[in-house]
ROPA-810271 format. One line per 3 residues: number of its first residue (from 1); for each residue x, y, z of C-alpha. Coordinates in Angstrom, 3 decimals. Example, Ala and Ser with C-alpha at 12.3 -4.5 7.8 and 13.67 -1.06 7.14 Angstrom:
BEGIN
1 = 12.300/-4.500/7.800  13.670/-1.060/7.140
end
This chain:
BEGIN
1 = 70.672/24.846/-29.772  71.566/24.291/-33.457  69.050/22.678/-35.809
4 = 69.295/19.918/-38.357  67.133/19.026/-41.462  67.746/16.421/-44.082
7 = 65.576/15.518/-47.075  65.512/12.614/-49.551  62.920/14.047/-51.906
10 = 61.277/13.628/-55.241  62.509/16.932/-56.677  64.759/19.841/-55.690
13 = 64.846/20.096/-51.895  66.515/23.481/-51.240  63.281/25.325/-50.457
16 = 62.085/22.397/-48.307  65.328/22.475/-46.323  64.966/26.104/-45.657
19 = 61.341/25.608/-44.587  62.366/22.963/-42.145  65.055/25.156/-40.777
22 = 62.541/27.952/-40.312  60.659/25.761/-37.930  63.874/25.469/-35.930
25 = 64.427/29.213/-35.586  63.068/29.077/-32.015  66.280/27.338/-30.896
28 = 68.305/30.457/-31.656  71.055/30.653/-34.287  73.617/33.033/-35.802
31 = 74.129/31.356/-39.273  72.566/28.847/-41.599  73.336/26.798/-44.614
34 = 72.233/23.827/-46.849  74.042/21.345/-49.078  72.711/19.086/-51.841
37 = 73.979/16.538/-54.354  73.000/17.029/-58.060  74.419/15.331/-61.089
40 = 76.962/13.554/-58.906  78.252/16.835/-57.465  78.088/18.101/-53.900
43 = 77.475/21.848/-53.461  76.322/24.077/-50.643  75.126/27.675/-49.781
46 = 75.746/29.353/-46.428  74.979/32.740/-44.829  75.564/34.593/-41.611
49 = 72.458/35.953/-39.858  68.771/35.104/-40.281  67.363/32.604/-42.760
52 = 66.194/35.497/-44.942  69.818/36.050/-45.764  70.236/32.423/-46.835
55 = 67.089/32.660/-48.957  68.653/35.611/-50.755  71.835/33.633/-51.383
58 = 69.928/30.681/-52.771  67.712/32.911/-54.931  70.770/34.440/-56.525
61 = 72.610/31.231/-56.851  70.066/28.275/-56.949  70.987/24.952/-55.464
64 = 69.450/21.981/-57.339  69.317/18.444/-56.043  66.785/15.928/-54.705
67 = 68.778/15.083/-51.573  70.198/17.615/-49.095  70.998/18.574/-45.488
70 = 70.525/21.931/-43.744  71.596/23.535/-40.476  71.032/26.527/-38.264
73 = 74.107/27.176/-36.107  74.608/28.742/-32.731  78.301/29.412/-32.417
76 = 80.259/27.198/-29.952  83.636/26.555/-31.637  84.498/29.615/-33.772
79 = 82.901/32.939/-34.508  79.613/33.271/-36.481  81.046/33.602/-39.959
82 = 80.309/32.104/-43.300  83.423/29.994/-43.087  82.294/28.518/-39.753
85 = 78.645/28.005/-40.890  77.344/24.485/-41.561  77.304/22.337/-43.611
88 = 81.014/21.597/-43.440  82.766/19.575/-46.107  85.562/17.196/-46.644
91 = 86.525/15.259/-49.708  83.138/14.225/-51.310  81.221/14.604/-48.062
94 = 79.066/17.209/-46.196  78.220/17.190/-42.480  75.772/19.122/-40.190
97 = 76.229/18.696/-36.483  74.716/19.667/-33.251  76.666/19.352/-30.054
100 = 80.403/19.445/-29.185  83.175/17.167/-30.309  85.373/17.089/-27.191
103 = 88.401/15.423/-28.860  88.370/17.538/-32.011  91.724/19.180/-31.294
106 = 93.492/15.786/-31.223  91.651/14.660/-34.398  92.523/17.840/-36.198
109 = 96.164/17.495/-35.313  96.281/13.972/-36.696  94.471/14.995/-39.907
112 = 96.725/18.039/-40.354  99.737/15.674/-40.080  98.339/13.731/-43.079
115 = 98.195/16.929/-45.088  94.494/17.813/-44.624  93.880/21.609/-44.759
118 = 91.083/23.070/-42.612  88.917/26.058/-43.705  87.130/26.851/-40.472
121 = 87.600/27.138/-36.672  84.902/24.642/-35.853  84.966/21.157/-34.329
124 = 82.406/20.067/-36.927  84.779/20.380/-39.860  86.962/17.780/-38.167
127 = 84.156/15.207/-38.683  83.814/16.030/-42.369  87.578/16.016/-42.941
130 = 87.956/12.717/-41.082  85.323/11.155/-43.287  86.852/12.660/-46.371
133 = 90.246/11.302/-45.426  88.771/7.801/-44.944  87.210/8.037/-48.529
136 = 90.654/9.126/-49.873  92.192/6.037/-48.291  89.774/3.861/-50.130
139 = 86.869/3.268/-47.720  83.287/3.329/-48.859  80.877/5.864/-47.462
142 = 79.317/3.607/-44.886  82.690/2.421/-43.557  83.969/6.022/-43.527
145 = 80.901/7.089/-41.503  81.069/4.202/-39.029  84.857/4.535/-38.543
148 = 84.698/8.257/-37.887  81.697/7.917/-35.573  83.663/5.491/-33.406
151 = 86.526/8.079/-33.049  84.275/10.876/-31.848  84.058/11.892/-28.144
154 = 81.289/14.223/-26.866  77.678/14.850/-27.396  76.335/15.267/-30.911
157 = 73.659/14.696/-33.599  74.880/14.286/-37.068  73.456/14.162/-40.591
160 = 75.903/13.299/-43.315  75.601/13.382/-47.143  78.113/11.622/-49.469
163 = 78.697/12.658/-53.068  79.359/9.033/-54.034  75.987/7.785/-52.406
166 = 73.425/10.427/-53.272  70.417/8.272/-52.378  71.392/7.830/-48.722
169 = 71.491/10.055/-45.682  73.516/8.834/-42.648  72.649/10.159/-39.261
172 = 73.621/9.510/-35.618  72.820/10.753/-32.174  74.831/10.624/-28.977
175 = 73.364/13.058/-26.483  71.669/15.449/-28.807  68.155/14.583/-30.205
178 = 67.495/13.412/-33.672  64.422/12.003/-35.439  63.610/10.314/-38.822
181 = 60.414/11.064/-40.673  58.590/8.954/-43.369  56.702/10.633/-46.167
184 = 52.909/10.125/-46.354  50.359/10.841/-49.025  51.826/12.789/-51.884
187 = 55.200/12.722/-50.175  55.309/8.859/-49.936  58.693/7.602/-50.901
190 = 60.435/10.674/-49.429  62.364/10.425/-46.108  63.385/13.180/-43.675
193 = 65.835/13.710/-40.870  65.388/16.476/-38.240  66.336/17.633/-34.793
196 = 62.802/17.248/-33.631  59.228/16.808/-34.807  58.860/20.549/-35.356
199 = 61.495/20.485/-38.033  59.723/17.553/-39.819  56.191/18.985/-39.355
202 = 55.927/20.589/-42.774  56.584/17.174/-44.374  55.186/14.397/-42.183
205 = 53.700/13.389/-38.812  55.266/9.908/-38.919  58.374/10.245/-36.716
208 = 60.853/7.769/-35.284  63.156/9.020/-32.622  66.698/7.578/-32.475
211 = 67.776/6.378/-29.096  71.025/7.582/-27.522  73.948/5.935/-29.224
214 = 72.006/4.998/-32.408  73.023/5.639/-36.044  70.954/5.117/-39.128
217 = 71.176/4.766/-42.897  68.162/6.508/-44.447  67.084/5.807/-48.150
220 = 63.877/6.495/-50.007  62.848/2.874/-49.243  63.004/3.349/-45.534
223 = 65.883/3.239/-42.985  68.032/0.868/-40.962  68.878/1.689/-37.321
226 = 71.827/0.282/-35.421  72.190/0.570/-31.681  75.172/1.589/-29.611
229 = 76.379/-2.090/-29.743  76.402/-1.890/-33.515  73.547/-4.365/-33.940
232 = 70.312/-3.732/-35.884  67.701/-2.090/-33.604  63.947/-1.382/-33.985
235 = 62.578/1.961/-32.943  58.889/2.670/-32.717  57.253/5.006/-35.169
238 = 55.077/7.628/-33.570  52.310/9.943/-34.929  53.358/13.477/-33.937
241 = 50.929/16.365/-33.582  53.653/18.909/-34.213  52.409/19.296/-37.800
244 = 49.322/20.978/-36.304  51.552/23.455/-34.542  52.571/25.670/-37.422
247 = 52.692/29.015/-35.844  52.813/32.695/-36.742  52.729/35.965/-34.910
250 = 49.125/36.654/-35.648  48.318/40.225/-34.774  51.350/40.634/-32.572
253 = 54.730/42.243/-33.361  56.764/39.453/-31.866  56.313/35.842/-30.928
256 = 57.123/36.731/-27.332  54.170/39.083/-27.254  51.867/36.510/-28.759
259 = 52.957/33.865/-26.265  52.495/36.210/-23.323  48.953/36.879/-24.458
262 = 48.316/33.142/-24.998  48.806/32.305/-21.296  45.174/32.339/-20.179
265 = 44.384/29.799/-22.842  47.356/27.473/-22.494  47.430/27.555/-18.703
268 = 43.701/26.673/-18.851  44.576/23.676/-21.049  47.295/22.583/-18.617
271 = 45.200/22.945/-15.510  42.306/21.032/-17.189  44.722/18.085/-17.752
274 = 45.306/17.718/-13.979  42.133/18.905/-12.315  38.500/17.733/-12.285
277 = 36.461/21.033/-12.195  33.222/19.334/-11.224  34.427/17.262/-8.295
280 = 37.161/19.915/-7.458  39.754/17.231/-7.271  43.340/16.760/-8.498
283 = 43.442/13.966/-11.140  47.088/13.120/-11.757  47.769/10.717/-14.651
286 = 48.150/7.079/-13.931  51.667/5.692/-13.815  53.057/8.837/-12.093
289 = 54.917/9.208/-8.837  53.270/7.738/-5.670  53.828/10.828/-3.493
292 = 52.418/9.007/-0.549  55.569/6.709/-0.450  58.166/9.409/-1.172
295 = 60.363/10.594/1.748  62.252/13.358/-0.148  61.944/15.121/-3.464
298 = 64.967/16.408/-5.418  63.945/19.035/-7.919  66.296/20.281/-10.659
301 = 66.268/22.323/-13.853  68.014/25.200/-15.660  67.211/28.836/-16.228
304 = 63.598/29.795/-16.114  62.557/26.200/-15.453  64.752/26.260/-12.378
307 = 62.903/29.292/-11.002  59.618/27.428/-11.619  61.157/24.627/-9.539
310 = 62.107/26.924/-6.710  58.549/28.268/-6.532  57.364/24.616/-6.540
313 = 59.693/23.903/-3.596  57.571/26.282/-1.511  54.437/24.635/-2.694
316 = 55.516/21.049/-2.020  56.683/21.978/1.477  53.634/24.066/2.276
319 = 50.784/21.873/0.871  52.407/18.385/1.077  54.991/18.751/3.857
322 = 57.369/16.944/1.578  61.061/17.871/2.044  62.472/19.312/-1.152
325 = 66.051/19.981/-2.287  66.196/22.201/-5.397  69.370/22.704/-7.406
328 = 70.546/23.938/-10.737  70.996/20.918/-13.028  74.540/21.907/-14.137
331 = 75.502/21.803/-10.452  73.575/18.830/-9.385  75.039/16.498/-12.020
334 = 78.536/17.187/-10.866  77.897/16.914/-7.092  78.269/13.641/-5.300
337 = 74.612/13.619/-4.206  73.799/11.178/-1.352  70.381/10.234/-2.741
340 = 68.366/8.442/-0.102  66.205/5.372/-0.437  62.528/6.214/-0.922
343 = 63.377/9.488/-2.747  62.211/10.818/-6.037  63.638/13.376/-8.402
346 = 61.655/15.780/-10.509  63.120/17.513/-13.518  61.667/20.533/-15.421
349 = 62.439/21.436/-18.990  60.530/23.158/-21.818  62.234/21.233/-24.572
352 = 62.896/17.986/-22.677  66.332/17.995/-24.336  68.271/20.298/-21.947
355 = 71.687/18.632/-21.721  72.444/19.269/-18.099  69.001/18.435/-16.865
358 = 68.910/15.285/-18.876  72.323/14.151/-17.480  71.121/14.914/-13.944
361 = 67.968/12.893/-14.560  70.020/9.912/-15.701  72.224/10.180/-12.658
364 = 69.345/10.248/-10.302  67.737/7.277/-12.075  70.984/5.288/-11.767
367 = 71.042/6.151/-8.010  67.720/4.448/-7.640  65.481/7.456/-7.410
370 = 62.050/7.507/-9.006  62.267/10.118/-11.748  59.694/12.297/-13.410
373 = 59.795/14.970/-15.984  57.651/18.105/-16.440  58.153/18.883/-20.061
376 = 56.353/20.625/-22.956  57.432/18.124/-25.627  56.046/14.634/-24.796
379 = 58.250/12.991/-27.480  61.488/14.450/-26.040  64.367/12.494/-24.628
382 = 63.680/13.462/-21.062  60.118/12.257/-21.389  61.304/8.905/-22.653
385 = 64.049/8.549/-20.002  61.911/9.430/-16.994  59.821/6.918/-15.062
388 = 56.848/9.269/-15.177  55.933/12.338/-17.307  53.779/15.246/-16.519
391 = 53.294/17.170/-19.752  52.640/20.895/-19.827  50.363/22.020/-22.591
394 = 51.934/25.399/-23.630  52.176/24.411/-27.373  55.270/25.469/-29.379
397 = 57.104/28.335/-27.727  59.090/30.248/-30.432  60.474/33.126/-28.382
400 = 63.790/32.256/-26.840  62.842/33.895/-23.548  60.322/31.582/-21.991
403 = 56.874/33.040/-20.997  53.900/30.668/-21.525  56.133/27.614/-20.976
406 = 57.007/29.032/-17.512  53.438/29.551/-16.426  52.385/26.180/-17.725
409 = 55.239/24.664/-15.761  54.035/26.465/-12.624  50.448/25.290/-13.255
412 = 51.567/21.694/-13.598  53.802/21.910/-10.474  50.948/23.475/-8.434
415 = 48.700/20.579/-9.350  51.451/18.118/-8.483  52.003/19.780/-5.061
418 = 48.281/19.660/-4.215  48.143/16.046/-5.423  51.138/15.179/-3.238
421 = 49.338/16.888/-0.250  46.297/14.758/-0.777  48.336/11.561/-1.238
424 = 50.358/12.254/1.943  47.225/12.955/3.949  48.306/16.577/4.584
427 = 45.292/18.190/2.826  41.764/17.501/3.831  39.085/17.088/1.259
430 = 37.778/20.626/2.042  41.345/22.049/1.532  41.766/20.237/-1.756
433 = 38.433/21.690/-2.972  39.479/25.274/-2.029  42.929/24.957/-3.669
436 = 41.525/23.351/-6.841  38.790/25.965/-7.018  41.451/28.721/-6.728
439 = 43.545/27.211/-9.538  40.540/27.003/-11.810  40.258/30.874/-11.579
442 = 43.839/31.362/-12.787  43.028/31.774/-16.459  40.553/34.541/-15.618
445 = 43.141/36.280/-13.441  45.686/36.057/-16.134  43.349/37.684/-18.666
448 = 42.775/40.519/-16.163  46.521/40.908/-15.678  47.082/41.216/-19.420
451 = 44.875/44.290/-19.460  47.910/46.128/-17.954  49.819/45.754/-21.237
454 = 49.368/49.423/-22.400  49.982/50.815/-18.963  53.233/48.967/-18.535
457 = 54.575/50.232/-21.851  55.388/53.744/-20.579  56.929/52.448/-17.383
460 = 59.045/49.972/-19.298  60.120/52.726/-21.767  61.457/54.822/-18.837
463 = 63.107/51.696/-17.336  64.801/50.892/-20.646  67.343/53.686/-20.092
466 = 68.668/52.138/-16.903  71.997/50.382/-16.613  70.974/48.285/-13.625
469 = 67.595/47.143/-12.254  66.874/45.237/-9.020  63.868/42.928/-8.387
472 = 62.765/42.166/-4.783  60.351/39.567/-3.415  59.748/37.387/-0.382
475 = 58.533/33.827/-0.224  57.291/32.493/-3.605  57.855/36.032/-4.980
478 = 61.613/35.684/-4.392  62.125/33.122/-7.275  59.744/35.205/-9.376
481 = 61.985/38.212/-8.714  64.934/36.243/-10.070  62.851/35.229/-13.100
484 = 61.855/38.842/-13.718  65.474/39.845/-13.617  66.425/37.073/-15.993
487 = 63.701/38.114/-18.506  64.988/41.588/-18.498  68.601/40.546/-18.949
490 = 67.757/38.088/-21.731  65.994/40.350/-24.131  66.926/43.985/-23.226
493 = 70.526/43.360/-22.178  70.053/45.506/-19.106  71.859/44.180/-16.087
496 = 69.250/43.033/-13.545  69.275/40.956/-10.380  66.563/39.388/-8.247
499 = 66.980/39.374/-4.470  65.084/38.099/-1.422  63.803/41.379/-0.026
502 = 65.019/40.473/3.445  68.637/40.156/2.122  68.664/43.743/0.853
505 = 70.334/45.158/3.940  72.964/42.463/3.855  74.770/43.968/0.835
508 = 72.671/44.780/-2.203  71.322/48.019/-0.639  74.740/49.545/-1.366
511 = 73.756/49.583/-5.084  70.774/51.872/-4.462  70.673/55.306/-5.951
514 = 68.220/57.323/-8.022  69.419/55.752/-11.260  68.575/52.151/-10.195
517 = 64.946/51.199/-10.663  63.770/48.670/-8.063  60.825/46.432/-9.022
520 = 59.057/45.075/-5.824  56.711/42.037/-6.054  54.434/42.236/-3.057
523 = 51.230/40.202/-3.186  48.905/40.820/-0.282  50.096/37.778/1.706
526 = 51.554/37.228/5.172  54.873/38.644/3.981  53.350/41.862/2.546
529 = 54.179/44.238/5.342  57.813/42.931/5.632  58.283/43.414/1.874
532 = 56.930/46.955/1.916  59.173/47.670/4.884  62.151/46.628/2.752
535 = 60.928/48.737/-0.107  60.655/51.718/2.196  64.343/51.253/3.178
538 = 65.169/51.633/-0.559  62.998/54.782/-0.944  64.639/56.313/2.176
541 = 67.974/56.034/0.372  66.789/57.852/-2.749  65.853/54.690/-4.675
544 = 62.910/54.703/-7.063  60.586/51.834/-6.582  57.880/50.357/-8.741
547 = 55.467/48.261/-6.670  53.525/45.365/-8.146  50.569/44.553/-5.970
550 = 46.756/44.633/-5.906  44.862/47.878/-5.322  44.670/47.375/-1.550
553 = 48.417/46.720/-1.417  49.190/49.770/-3.557  47.018/51.984/-1.360
556 = 48.578/50.780/1.869  52.155/51.031/0.574  51.626/54.550/-0.815
559 = 51.354/55.910/2.683  55.090/55.216/3.124  56.315/57.508/0.377
562 = 56.121/58.434/-3.290  56.303/55.404/-5.639  58.019/55.779/-9.019
565 = 55.701/53.149/-10.570  52.517/51.421/-9.571  51.382/48.227/-11.302
568 = 47.948/46.989/-10.062  47.289/43.297/-10.465  43.984/41.359/-9.856
571 = 43.081/40.879/-6.188  43.649/37.342/-5.057  42.115/35.247/-2.217
574 = 43.957/35.835/1.034  45.715/33.369/3.172  47.434/30.285/1.777
577 = 45.732/30.708/-1.526  47.759/33.878/-2.312  50.923/31.923/-2.230
580 = 49.551/29.416/-4.649  48.224/31.905/-7.148  50.552/34.867/-6.988
583 = 53.531/33.499/-8.945  51.270/32.586/-11.873  49.547/35.994/-12.004
586 = 52.504/38.177/-11.128  54.510/36.510/-13.938  52.571/38.570/-16.441
589 = 53.712/42.078/-15.466  57.358/41.082/-15.100  57.189/39.513/-18.560
592 = 55.507/42.605/-20.086  57.998/44.950/-18.422  60.839/42.983/-19.971
595 = 59.219/42.889/-23.324  58.355/46.529/-23.567  61.769/47.523/-22.310
598 = 63.411/45.383/-25.055  61.123/46.837/-27.712  62.017/50.372/-26.463
601 = 65.711/49.479/-26.848  65.232/48.010/-30.268  66.793/44.644/-29.388
604 = 65.930/41.327/-31.088  63.135/40.276/-28.736  62.445/36.757/-30.098
607 = 66.073/35.790/-30.753  68.326/37.700/-28.375  72.029/37.625/-28.968
610 = 74.133/34.667/-27.709  71.095/32.716/-26.520  69.462/29.490/-27.778
613 = 65.980/28.122/-27.060  67.086/24.489/-26.509  70.483/24.129/-24.803
616 = 71.591/20.710/-25.813  75.326/21.039/-24.984  76.994/21.824/-21.692
end
């Protein structure tokens, strides 16, 4: 969600703080601010809206200082206003914070009783005011920091700057991620703090991640880390490749468009990490799950990643005959799950920091399950917590609505399902070769699907005037229908729902009229005729249907009535291969429909309202 950057530099750091925050825009935010100490005085600048507004504020009223902290905020406690923007201050202290302080109301009441006056509605200001009160009572900065930290309940990451100690940044993490960077080359002697390696990438590739419960004191000479037990702790420094991931929109209008069009390349990278194209074999990394010894797989995620998991449920059950339970992480973590011996749990997340998914992973691990994570950030908390990691190779995804991360998750999960089938003796060598060969063709099919971009624009423009849109699919196309509806909701703000096509007559068909577009996903598989029959039920009641299928499917379905829209996709191999490939290929048109509808409506495609890229609080 929110983003943190801190710099102990060799000169004025305001521009560097904003540059670091710019790398965190992908998380989503509604306000931003920075604070520095110069000549023994703490000062700050804040603004509502995009970072361009903060740049304007700093340009008009410069902020000197060789040490500073910055923040992009996504509102949780309090509206998106300048007063609620970070950094928040108390007496001689400034704080930036990701997460939620659960006991802030009690702390606020106690501080108010001591005469402390609050300026904002946020839980974060409580931290700053508590530290300021400790300073007023005679404590030094370190004791004020430690003492306040001990009083906080909830999940958080903190960076703290004291006016009286301008050569030190204090930071802590409990639940939310935080990393420390060490300057190299011309920046040697400088130190950095950030929410992740992307925030630190403009400055360094030498990154140390704090473990859960850690706090640290960072100076230009280095840093000291203390564990949850209060004792000194050593954390390994890593070389991050995030510095190579500086991204721009290229020739595209939005990051989302760029990321949709990157899918043939990044899915190819992901597939190549798990398949041997010469031998036509699955080559899963060593140290992963032993699928041959697993009796049941629990699969969990949130949002788009959850829909990828639902599709994978079909694959694991079809190709590996492995029983799978799939659940939303925010539900799974609060259920009293009877995990069985011999089971494994697989968790999917783009960021690897999703709070509910991470908590569910920890619960499964504590229950004795083998755990694995499918993540796009190998240095993430989930990657470090899991027993095994299966990285996707999507690269940085800046658009809040996931596109290339979704298809890379699908590619990884498809490889895992085939690998599981081989390990369990379900798939013969010949079947493995056929499935692997089909997956190797996916990048080509994706490139062909992207050729529909222009054709989908007019259809999406017409759809953009709708109040409601329905998506229908069967089998693996059912979760993809839900994903298509989610994409449309996220970025165009049009109400949309995805349904299993067979469920239409059990209630949702009451919504059908001529003003409700219905998007039907119907690959030419064993369920094609049943899906088309459901579509014809809609058309018989005056509904307007857009069918997404290959040319043969479109031709066959057209005999049943006039279609409102026709979206041809590449023809896929028939039989069991269609169910493997269709979700990856059909993801492209549903993404492009949502994208062009949002552009037609003039919404903020890359950073839609109320949403955040990395959801690190419940």
